[in-house]
C-alpha positions in Angstrom: 31.4 -47.9 -35.0 34.3 -50.2 -33.6 33.8 -53.9 -33.4 37.1 -55.2 -32.5 35.7 -58.1 -30.4 35.7 -60.0 -33.8 39.1 -60.8 -35.0 37.8 -61.0 -38.5 36.2 -57.8 -38.3 37.8 -54.9 -40.6 36.7 -51.6 -39.3 37.8 -49.6 -42.4 35.3 -51.7 -44.5 32.7 -50.9 -42.0 33.5 -47.4 -42.0 33.5 -47.2 -45.7 29.8 -48.7 -45.9 28.9 -46.0 -43.0 30.2 -43.2 -45.6 27.8 -44.7 -48.3 25.0 -45.0 -46.1 25.2 -41.6 -44.8 23.5 -40.5 -48.3 19.7 -40.3 -47.9 17.1 -38.5 -50.1 16.8 -35.9 -47.8 21.0 -35.5 -47.8 21.8 -36.5 -51.4 24.9 -34.0 -51.3 27.4 -33.8 -48.3 30.4 -31.9 -47.7 33.2 -33.7 -45.5 32.0 -31.6 -42.6 28.4 -33.1 -43.1 29.9 -36.6 -43.5 31.9 -36.3 -40.2 28.9 -35.2 -38.3 26.8 -37.9 -39.9 29.0 -40.7 -39.4 31.2 -39.6 -36.4 34.3 -40.3 -38.1 37.0 -37.6 -38.0 37.3 -35.3 -41.0 40.7 -36.6 -42.0 39.6 -40.1 -42.0 36.4 -39.7 -43.4 38.1 -37.6 -46.3 40.3 -40.5 -47.3 37.4 -43.0 -47.3 35.3 -40.5 -49.4 38.0 -40.0 -52.0 38.6 -43.7 -52.1 34.8 -44.3 -52.9 35.5 -41.5 -55.6 38.4 -43.5 -57.2 36.4 -46.8 -57.1 33.3 -44.9 -58.7 30.7 -45.2 -55.9 30.8 -41.5 -55.2 31.1 -38.3 -57.3 33.2 -35.3 -56.4 31.2 -32.1 -56.9 32.5 -28.4 -56.8 33.2 -27.0 -53.6 34.4 -30.3 -52.3 30.8 -31.8 -52.0 30.2 -35.6 -52.6 27.4 -37.5 -54.1 26.5 -41.1 -54.7 27.0 -42.4 -58.4 24.8 -44.6 -60.2 27.7 -47.4 -59.5 26.0 -48.0 -56.0 23.0 -49.5 -58.1 25.4 -52.3 -58.9 25.5 -53.6 -55.5 21.8 -54.3 -55.1 21.4 -55.5 -59.0 24.3 -58.0 -58.4 22.2 -59.2 -55.4 19.0 -59.2 -57.2 20.6 -61.3 -60.1 21.3 -64.1 -57.7 17.5 -64.4 -57.3 14.9 -65.8 -59.7 11.8 -63.8 -60.9 9.7 -66.3 -58.7 11.8 -66.0 -55.6 11.4 -62.3 -55.9 7.7 -62.4 -56.5 6.5 -65.2 -53.9 6.2 -62.8 -51.0 4.2 -60.1 -53.2 1.8 -62.9 -54.6 1.3 -64.3 -51.1 0.2 -60.7 -49.7 -2.2 -60.4 -52.7 -3.6 -63.8 -52.1 -4.1 -63.0 -48.4 -5.6 -59.7 -48.9 -8.0 -60.6 -51.8 -8.6 -64.3 -50.6 -8.1 -65.8 -54.1 -5.4 -67.6 -55.8 -2.4 -65.7 -57.5 -0.3 -67.0 -60.2 2.8 -66.0 -62.4 3.5 -67.7 -65.6 6.0 -67.1 -68.8 5.2 -67.6 -72.3 6.5 -70.7 -74.1 5.5 -71.0 -77.6 1.7 -70.7 -77.8 1.2 -71.8 -74.1 1.6 -70.1 -70.7 3.7 -72.0 -68.1 2.9 -71.5 -64.7 6.2 -71.0 -62.7 4.7 -69.8 -59.5 1.2 -70.2 -57.7 -0.3 -69.2 -54.3 -3.4 -70.7 -53.5 -5.8 -68.9 -51.0 -5.9 -70.4 -47.7 -9.8 -70.2 -47.7 -10.2 -72.5 -50.6 -10.2 -75.9 -49.4 -10.5 -77.3 -53.0 -8.3 -75.9 -55.5 -8.1 -76.1 -59.2 -5.6 -78.6 -60.8 -3.3 -76.0 -61.7 0.4 -76.1 -60.3 3.9 -75.1 -61.1 4.6 -76.4 -64.5 0.9 -76.6 -65.9 0.4 -75.2 -69.2 -2.6 -73.5 -70.8 -3.3 -72.0 -74.3 -2.2 -68.4 -74.4 -5.2 -67.0 -76.3 -7.8 -68.3 -73.7 -6.1 -67.0 -70.6 -5.6 -63.4 -69.1 -1.8 -64.5 -68.4 -1.4 -65.2 -72.0 -3.0 -62.1 -73.1 -0.8 -60.2 -70.9 2.3 -61.8 -72.0 1.4 -61.1 -75.8 -0.6 -57.8 -75.8 2.8 -55.9 -75.3 5.0 -57.6 -77.9 5.7 -56.4 -81.2 2.7 -57.0 -83.7 5.0 -59.4 -85.9 5.5 -61.5 -82.6 2.0 -61.5 -81.8 1.1 -62.8 -85.1 4.0 -65.5 -85.1 2.7 -66.7 -81.6 -1.0 -66.7 -82.9 0.0 -68.9 -85.9 2.0 -71.5 -84.0 -1.3 -72.1 -81.8 -3.9 -74.6 -82.1 -6.8 -72.4 -82.0 -10.1 -74.1 -80.7 -13.3 -72.7 -78.7 -13.3 -73.9 -75.2 -16.4 -72.1 -74.5 -18.8 -69.6 -76.5 -16.6 -66.8 -75.3 -13.3 -68.0 -76.8 -12.0 -65.7 -79.2 -11.0 -67.6 -82.6 -10.5 -65.0 -84.8 -6.9 -63.2 -85.1 -8.7 -59.8 -86.1 -10.9 -60.2 -82.8 -8.1 -61.2 -80.6 -6.0 -58.4 -81.7 -8.8 -56.0 -81.0 -9.1 -57.5 -77.6 -5.4 -57.1 -77.0 -5.6 -53.3 -78.1 -7.9 -52.9 -75.1 -5.9 -54.7 -72.9 -2.9 -52.2 -73.5 -5.2 -49.3 -73.4 -6.6 -50.3 -69.9 -3.2 -51.7 -68.9 -4.3 -55.0 -67.7 -5.7 -58.2 -69.4 -8.9 -60.1 -68.6 -10.1 -63.5 -68.9 -13.9 -63.9 -68.6 -14.9 -67.7 -69.3 -12.9 -68.2 -72.6 -11.2 -71.2 -71.1 -13.8 -72.5 -68.6 -17.4 -71.1 -68.0 -17.6 -68.8 -64.8 -13.5 -68.5 -64.7 -12.8 -64.9 -64.0 -9.4 -63.6 -64.0 -7.2 -60.2 -64.4 -3.6 -60.2 -65.1 -0.6 -57.8 -65.5 2.7 -58.0 -67.4 6.2 -58.0 -65.9 8.5 -56.2 -68.0 12.3 -56.1 -68.6 14.3 -52.9 -68.7 13.7 -53.0 -72.6 9.9 -52.8 -72.1 9.0 -56.2 -73.3 7.1 -58.7 -71.0 9.1 -61.5 -69.4 6.3 -62.7 -67.1 2.7 -62.0 -66.1 0.8 -62.3 -62.7 -2.9 -62.7 -62.2 -5.8 -63.1 -60.0 -8.2 -66.0 -60.6 -11.7 -66.3 -59.2 -15.1 -67.6 -60.0 -18.1 -65.4 -60.9 -20.3 -67.3 -58.4 -18.2 -65.6 -55.6 -16.6 -62.7 -56.9 -18.7 -59.9 -58.5 -17.5 -57.6 -61.1 -17.5 -54.7 -58.8 -15.2 -56.6 -56.3 -12.9 -57.5 -59.1 -12.5 -53.7 -60.1 -12.8 -52.2 -56.7 -10.7 -54.7 -54.8 -8.6 -57.2 -56.8 -7.4 -54.7 -59.6 -5.7 -52.3 -57.4 -4.1 -55.0 -55.4 -2.8 -56.6 -58.8 -1.6 -53.1 -59.9 0.5 -52.6 -56.9 2.0 -56.1 -56.8 3.0 -55.6 -60.5 4.3 -52.3 -59.9 6.3 -53.5 -57.0 7.8 -56.6 -58.9 8.3 -54.4 -62.2 10.5 -52.0 -59.8 12.7 -54.9 -58.6 13.0 -56.5 -61.9 14.2 -53.2 -63.9 17.9 -54.8 -64.1 16.6 -57.9 -65.9 17.5 -57.7 -69.7 
């Protein structure tokens, strides 16, 4: 595609990207003839572009003069993603969850024995929200976010975090025994998500899921928070949990490059 109307436009660069974009899941391996037909670039020229991309590492040259994308093309997307912060990436996803379930969604990270809120989306229908905001801190052992952040850590790290916390009972449901808390975290791991059920405040109900880095360690967690006065356990299981799982899956896919 020629764009000579702009003095700065470099057609050869555009054609190089046309060659890369020609590869799809349905056409993962292509011959020069295939590339010529797909891009509209004549065979001699498309050959030069393809071989240049091979030299640069973005294409692989296979037997029978066929070409295939190389893993190096992932660097282009990763470099872009690395310019964004995790909250930036997650905001539209949490906004969609909050809109669909009509409850607040949050993202937090672990800082010692506390969870720190780094992103919060209030449900539009809730005129009066809680006092939580970005920067708010809560004791990790009494929140679903905190449980999701530590449950998948090595046992030594879990014990270290517990020992550094000031353990106190906020309600009758607060777990104050390390042995009981470890048993609870084992349930979280087996079911794939963490739950908060009145440990911090009577009636407060939440579910949370971890966000992992490529080493499989949690770097953040997201949750949906509600109150049992307006949300039944069935609604949490049938509506909130699937929405949270899908949101976490999407974020985890976008953050696989994070170390």
